[in-house]
Residue frames as a rotation matrix with the C-alpha (Angstrom) as fourth column:
MET 1
0.896 0.045 0.442 24.83
0.328 -0.737 -0.591 -15.73
0.299 0.675 -0.675 8.02
THR 2
0.005 -0.992 -0.130 28.43
0.958 0.042 -0.283 -14.52
0.286 -0.123 0.950 7.85
GLU 3
-0.123 -0.160 -0.979 29.72
0.625 -0.779 0.049 -11.25
-0.771 -0.606 0.196 9.26
ASP 4
-0.954 -0.258 -0.150 29.97
0.038 -0.605 0.796 -9.78
-0.296 0.754 0.587 5.75
ALA 5
-0.555 0.819 0.147 26.41
0.550 0.228 0.803 -10.88
0.624 0.526 -0.577 4.96
ARG 6
0.159 0.604 -0.781 25.10
0.973 -0.229 0.021 -9.30
-0.166 -0.763 -0.624 8.18
ARG 7
-0.465 -0.399 -0.790 26.90
0.292 -0.912 0.289 -6.04
-0.836 -0.096 0.541 7.37
ALA 8
-0.979 0.133 0.154 25.43
0.127 -0.189 0.974 -6.14
0.159 0.973 0.168 3.84
VAL 9
-0.146 0.979 -0.145 21.91
0.870 0.197 0.451 -6.61
0.470 -0.061 -0.880 5.26
ALA 10
0.068 0.121 -0.990 22.45
0.763 -0.646 -0.027 -3.65
-0.643 -0.754 -0.136 7.61
ASN 11
-0.804 -0.407 -0.433 23.61
0.036 -0.761 0.648 -1.50
-0.594 0.506 0.626 4.68
ARG 12
-0.771 0.598 0.219 20.63
0.396 0.181 0.900 -2.66
0.498 0.781 -0.376 2.63
LEU 13
0.055 0.783 -0.620 18.34
0.998 -0.065 0.006 -1.69
-0.035 -0.619 -0.785 5.54
ILE 14
-0.290 -0.240 -0.927 19.81
0.355 -0.926 0.128 1.83
-0.889 -0.291 0.353 5.53
SER 15
-0.992 -0.084 -0.093 19.35
-0.059 -0.342 0.938 2.15
-0.111 0.936 0.334 1.76
TRP 16
-0.462 0.887 -0.023 15.80
0.738 0.398 0.545 0.81
0.493 0.235 -0.838 2.03
MET 17
0.035 0.475 -0.879 14.95
0.869 -0.450 -0.208 3.33
-0.494 -0.756 -0.428 4.76
GLU 18
-0.616 -0.323 -0.718 16.25
0.004 -0.913 0.407 6.19
-0.788 0.248 0.564 2.66
SER 19
-0.972 0.236 0.008 14.29
0.021 0.052 0.998 5.00
0.235 0.970 -0.055 -0.37
THR 20
-0.192 0.952 -0.237 11.07
0.782 0.294 0.549 4.75
0.593 -0.080 -0.801 1.65
ALA 21
-0.896 -0.254 -0.363 11.47
0.432 -0.681 -0.591 8.11
-0.097 -0.687 0.720 3.38
ASP 22
-0.708 0.686 0.167 8.19
-0.463 -0.630 0.624 9.31
0.533 0.365 0.764 1.84
ASP 23
0.240 0.813 -0.530 6.39
-0.077 0.560 0.825 6.56
0.968 -0.157 0.197 3.78
VAL 24
-0.715 -0.684 -0.148 8.15
0.078 0.133 -0.988 7.18
0.695 -0.718 -0.041 7.09
ALA 25
-0.478 0.599 0.642 4.98
-0.870 -0.420 -0.257 8.24
0.116 -0.682 0.722 8.92
SER 26
0.578 0.695 -0.427 3.39
-0.658 0.707 0.258 4.89
0.482 0.132 0.866 8.08
ILE 27
0.048 -0.658 -0.752 6.49
0.227 0.740 -0.633 2.98
0.973 -0.140 0.185 9.18
ASN 28
-0.823 -0.354 0.445 6.70
-0.280 -0.429 -0.859 5.05
0.495 -0.831 0.254 12.36
GLY 29
-0.026 0.925 0.380 3.06
-0.969 -0.117 0.218 4.23
0.246 -0.363 0.899 13.07
ARG 30
0.479 0.152 -0.865 4.00
-0.179 0.981 0.074 0.54
0.860 0.119 0.497 13.25
ARG 31
-0.679 -0.732 -0.058 6.10
-0.048 0.124 -0.991 1.09
0.732 -0.670 -0.119 16.37
PRO 32
0.147 0.769 -0.621 4.16
0.714 0.352 0.605 -0.09
0.684 -0.533 -0.498 19.43
ARG 33
-0.754 -0.295 0.587 3.36
-0.143 -0.798 -0.585 2.65
0.642 -0.525 0.559 21.94
PRO 34
0.450 -0.804 0.389 3.80
-0.870 -0.295 0.395 2.36
-0.203 -0.516 -0.832 24.77
ARG 35
-0.289 -0.644 -0.708 6.55
-0.715 0.637 -0.287 -0.22
0.636 0.424 -0.645 24.38
PRO 36
0.799 0.581 -0.154 5.34
-0.355 0.663 0.659 -3.56
0.486 -0.471 0.736 25.73
PRO 37
0.603 -0.573 0.555 7.48
-0.617 0.107 0.780 -5.23
-0.507 -0.812 -0.289 28.42
GLU 38
0.595 -0.392 0.702 8.69
0.481 0.873 0.080 -7.94
-0.644 0.290 0.708 26.03
LEU 39
0.713 -0.366 0.598 10.01
0.450 -0.415 -0.791 -5.28
0.537 0.833 -0.132 23.62
LYS 40
0.701 -0.475 0.532 11.76
-0.671 -0.693 0.264 -3.47
0.243 -0.542 -0.805 26.46
ALA 41
0.581 -0.478 0.659 13.36
-0.226 0.684 0.694 -6.77
-0.782 -0.552 0.289 27.51
ALA 42
0.671 -0.318 0.670 14.45
0.724 0.480 -0.496 -7.46
-0.164 0.818 0.552 23.91
GLN 43
0.727 -0.396 0.560 15.98
-0.004 -0.819 -0.573 -3.99
0.686 0.415 -0.598 23.62
ASP 44
0.661 -0.500 0.559 17.78
-0.713 -0.188 0.675 -4.45
-0.233 -0.846 -0.480 26.95
ALA 45
0.590 -0.433 0.681 19.20
0.296 0.901 0.317 -7.77
-0.751 0.015 0.660 25.70
LEU 46
0.719 -0.307 0.624 20.34
0.619 -0.128 -0.775 -6.08
0.318 0.943 0.098 22.49
LEU 47
0.765 -0.413 0.494 22.08
-0.440 -0.896 -0.068 -3.28
0.470 -0.165 -0.867 24.37
LYS 48
0.534 -0.567 0.627 24.11
-0.554 0.325 0.767 -5.91
-0.638 -0.757 -0.141 26.26
THR 49
0.548 -0.299 0.781 25.21
0.603 0.789 -0.121 -7.57
-0.580 0.537 0.613 23.00
ARG 50
0.175 -0.589 -0.789 28.22
-0.308 -0.794 0.525 -5.88
-0.935 0.151 -0.320 21.50
ALA 51
0.960 0.003 0.281 28.95
0.271 0.253 -0.929 -5.61
-0.074 0.967 0.242 17.80
PRO 52
0.010 -0.994 0.107 32.52
0.989 0.025 0.143 -5.30
-0.145 0.105 0.984 16.51
ALA 53
0.025 -0.019 -1.000 33.52
0.378 -0.925 0.027 -1.65
-0.925 -0.379 -0.016 16.92
ALA 54
-0.867 -0.416 -0.273 34.47
-0.081 -0.424 0.902 -1.10
-0.491 0.804 0.334 13.28
GLN 55
-0.664 0.699 0.267 31.15
0.659 0.379 0.650 -2.52
0.353 0.607 -0.712 12.06
LYS 56
0.183 0.776 -0.603 29.11
0.943 -0.312 -0.116 -0.50
-0.279 -0.547 -0.789 14.51
GLN 57
-0.261 -0.370 -0.892 31.03
0.169 -0.927 0.335 2.68
-0.950 -0.063 0.305 13.64
ALA 58
-0.990 -0.120 0.074 30.50
0.085 -0.089 0.992 2.14
-0.112 0.989 0.099 9.89
ILE 59
-0.338 0.938 0.074 26.77
0.855 0.273 0.441 1.52
0.394 0.212 -0.895 10.34
THR 60
0.154 0.356 -0.922 26.43
0.767 -0.631 -0.116 4.52
-0.623 -0.690 -0.370 12.68
LYS 61
-0.633 -0.450 -0.630 28.11
-0.029 -0.799 0.600 6.79
-0.773 0.398 0.493 10.11
ALA 62
-0.924 0.320 0.210 25.99
0.282 0.201 0.938 5.43
0.259 0.926 -0.276 7.24
THR 63
-0.057 0.949 -0.311 22.84
0.990 0.093 0.103 5.90
0.127 -0.303 -0.945 9.32
ARG 64
-0.039 -0.031 -0.999 23.80
0.487 -0.874 0.008 9.44
-0.873 -0.486 0.049 10.34
ASP 65
-0.906 -0.325 -0.270 24.46
-0.087 -0.482 0.872 10.32
-0.414 0.814 0.408 6.69
MET 66
-0.657 0.732 0.182 21.12
0.630 0.400 0.666 8.80
0.415 0.552 -0.724 5.68
TRP 67
0.114 0.711 -0.694 19.26
0.915 -0.347 -0.206 10.90
-0.387 -0.612 -0.690 8.30
ALA 68
-0.356 -0.339 -0.871 20.94
0.122 -0.941 0.316 14.04
-0.926 0.006 0.376 6.93
ARG 69
-0.981 -0.115 -0.155 20.04
-0.140 -0.133 0.981 13.29
-0.133 0.984 0.115 3.29
SER 70
-0.784 0.616 0.076 16.61
0.600 0.720 0.349 11.73
0.160 0.319 -0.934 3.61
GLY 71
-0.630 0.589 0.506 14.38
-0.447 -0.808 0.384 14.43
0.635 0.016 0.773 5.10
ILE 72
-0.200 0.558 -0.806 12.98
0.533 0.752 0.388 11.90
0.822 -0.351 -0.447 7.56
ARG 73
-0.744 -0.105 -0.660 13.44
0.649 -0.349 -0.676 14.22
-0.160 -0.931 0.328 10.54
GLU 74
-0.881 0.419 -0.219 11.32
-0.447 -0.889 0.097 16.86
-0.154 0.183 0.971 8.84
ALA 75
-0.476 0.723 -0.500 8.75
-0.285 0.410 0.866 14.30
0.832 0.555 0.011 7.68
LEU 76
-0.367 0.317 -0.874 8.13
0.770 0.631 -0.095 13.13
0.522 -0.708 -0.476 11.24
GLY 77
0.236 0.620 0.748 7.42
0.281 -0.780 0.559 16.69
0.930 0.078 -0.359 12.31
SER 78
0.811 0.013 0.584 8.74
-0.504 -0.491 0.711 16.69
0.296 -0.871 -0.392 15.86
ASP 79
-0.202 -0.977 0.064 11.97
-0.837 0.138 -0.530 15.91
0.509 -0.160 -0.846 17.66
PRO 80
-0.231 0.104 0.967 10.37
-0.756 0.607 -0.245 13.37
-0.613 -0.788 -0.062 20.04
GLU 81
0.822 0.552 0.139 8.91
-0.321 0.651 -0.688 11.42
-0.470 0.521 0.712 17.09
PHE 82
0.600 -0.671 -0.435 12.24
-0.515 0.092 -0.852 11.48
0.612 0.735 -0.291 15.27
MET 83
-0.310 -0.761 0.570 14.17
-0.938 0.147 -0.313 10.45
0.155 -0.632 -0.759 18.38
GLY 84
0.132 0.445 0.886 11.87
-0.576 0.762 -0.297 7.49
-0.807 -0.471 0.356 18.99
PHE 85
0.961 0.259 -0.100 11.93
-0.216 0.469 -0.856 6.44
-0.175 0.844 0.507 15.36
SER 86
0.388 -0.886 -0.255 15.69
-0.659 -0.073 -0.749 6.84
0.644 0.458 -0.612 14.94
SER 87
-0.281 -0.446 0.850 16.30
-0.923 0.368 -0.112 4.90
-0.263 -0.816 -0.515 18.14
ALA 88
0.499 0.545 0.674 14.12
-0.311 0.838 -0.448 2.02
-0.809 0.014 0.587 16.90
PHE 89
0.943 -0.170 -0.285 15.87
-0.257 0.171 -0.951 2.09
0.211 0.970 0.118 13.52
ASN 90
0.061 -0.990 0.130 19.36
-0.885 -0.114 -0.451 2.19
0.461 -0.088 -0.883 15.03
MET 91
-0.124 -0.040 0.992 18.46
-0.738 0.672 -0.065 -0.76
-0.663 -0.740 -0.113 17.25
ALA 92
0.849 0.463 0.252 17.22
-0.162 0.684 -0.711 -2.69
-0.502 0.563 0.656 14.22
ALA 93
0.671 -0.673 -0.312 20.50
-0.475 -0.066 -0.878 -2.03
0.570 0.737 -0.364 12.37
HIS 94
-0.254 -0.756 0.604 22.50
-0.963 0.137 -0.233 -3.08
0.093 -0.641 -0.762 15.46
ALA 95
0.286 0.450 0.846 20.34
-0.556 0.797 -0.237 -6.20
-0.781 -0.402 0.478 15.82
VAL 96
0.954 0.019 -0.298 21.25
-0.276 0.437 -0.856 -7.20
0.114 0.899 0.422 12.26
LEU 97
0.165 -0.985 -0.057 24.96
-0.741 -0.086 -0.667 -7.03
0.652 0.152 -0.743 13.12
VAL 98
-0.711 -0.443 0.547 24.58
-0.704 0.454 -0.547 -9.28
-0.006 -0.773 -0.634 16.18
ARG 99
0.250 0.933 -0.259 21.67
-0.926 0.309 0.218 -11.42
0.283 0.185 0.941 14.98
HIS 100
0.112 -0.292 -0.950 23.70
-0.142 0.941 -0.307 -14.61
0.984 0.169 0.064 15.38
ARG 101
-0.836 -0.476 -0.272 24.07
0.214 0.173 -0.961 -13.87
0.505 -0.862 -0.042 19.11
LEU 102
-0.622 0.703 0.346 20.44
-0.779 -0.510 -0.365 -12.93
-0.081 -0.496 0.865 19.82
GLU 103
-0.569 0.599 0.564 17.51
0.282 0.786 -0.550 -15.20
-0.773 -0.154 -0.616 20.53
PRO 104
-0.766 0.283 0.577 15.29
0.598 -0.018 0.802 -15.34
0.237 0.959 -0.155 17.41
GLN 105
0.293 0.952 -0.090 12.32
0.919 -0.255 0.300 -13.84
0.263 -0.171 -0.950 19.26
THR 106
0.140 -0.343 -0.929 14.51
0.524 -0.770 0.363 -10.99
-0.840 -0.537 0.072 20.55
PHE 107
-0.870 -0.492 0.044 15.61
0.261 -0.382 0.886 -10.15
-0.419 0.782 0.461 17.01
ASP 108
-0.485 0.752 0.446 12.04
0.771 0.127 0.624 -10.42
0.412 0.647 -0.642 15.69
LEU 109
0.405 0.661 -0.632 10.63
0.881 -0.468 0.074 -8.04
-0.247 -0.586 -0.772 18.32
ILE 110
-0.151 -0.571 -0.807 13.26
0.304 -0.804 0.511 -5.39
-0.941 -0.168 0.295 17.56
VAL 111
-0.939 -0.331 -0.092 12.92
0.007 -0.285 0.958 -5.46
-0.344 0.899 0.270 13.77
GLN 112
-0.389 0.855 0.343 9.14
0.776 0.505 -0.377 -6.04
-0.495 0.119 -0.860 13.59
PRO 113
0.352 0.604 -0.715 8.06
0.078 -0.780 -0.621 -2.49
-0.933 0.163 -0.322 12.54
PHE 114
-0.212 -0.535 -0.818 10.49
-0.796 -0.391 0.462 -2.53
-0.567 0.749 -0.343 9.62
ARG 115
-0.947 -0.033 0.320 9.66
0.107 0.906 0.409 -6.10
-0.303 0.422 -0.854 8.64
ASP 116
-0.090 0.994 0.056 5.95
0.660 0.102 -0.744 -5.22
-0.745 -0.030 -0.666 8.70
ALA 117
0.376 0.176 -0.910 6.74
-0.338 -0.888 -0.312 -2.27
-0.863 0.424 -0.275 6.41
GLY 118
0.970 0.167 -0.174 8.27
-0.223 0.346 -0.911 -4.61
-0.092 0.923 0.373 3.85
PHE 119
0.133 -0.981 -0.142 11.97
-0.968 -0.098 -0.231 -5.00
0.213 0.169 -0.962 4.61
ASP 120
0.887 0.116 -0.446 13.20
-0.116 0.993 0.028 -8.60
0.446 0.027 0.895 4.26
PHE 121
0.438 -0.731 0.523 15.75
-0.880 -0.231 0.415 -9.26
-0.183 -0.642 -0.745 7.00
ASP 122
0.458 -0.214 0.863 16.27
-0.073 0.958 0.277 -12.84
-0.886 -0.190 0.423 5.81
GLN 123
0.942 -0.135 0.308 17.43
0.324 0.115 -0.939 -11.97
0.091 0.984 0.152 2.29
GLU 124
0.155 -0.953 -0.262 21.18
0.572 -0.129 0.810 -11.85
-0.805 -0.275 0.525 2.01
ALA 125
0.129 -0.142 -0.981 22.70
-0.407 -0.910 0.078 -9.18
-0.904 0.389 -0.175 -0.21
């Protein structure tokens, strides 16, 4: 998948999240709690994998705008729930940008709650 295709998938993920904001509690419920060791290891690997600064900045801005418009923070009902959910979502968006540099199982662990909720990470834009 090319850099442009990865960026398009990340943007599609953001649009999908905004369009499914009414179902955010169900999606949030798919996050494993507590985080299993293999998910922690996958997230650590992701944090060590850098995305191009311009891409990461564009995705961060789009995500921040989506949080402001969507009402997801209010739907989750508490700051800790929103912080956990937004962190998982931001990691999924970052994982899309660097997917070509991650082990497949690392990528799968990070995006699993959103894939289980119906987002297709393999479909190019």
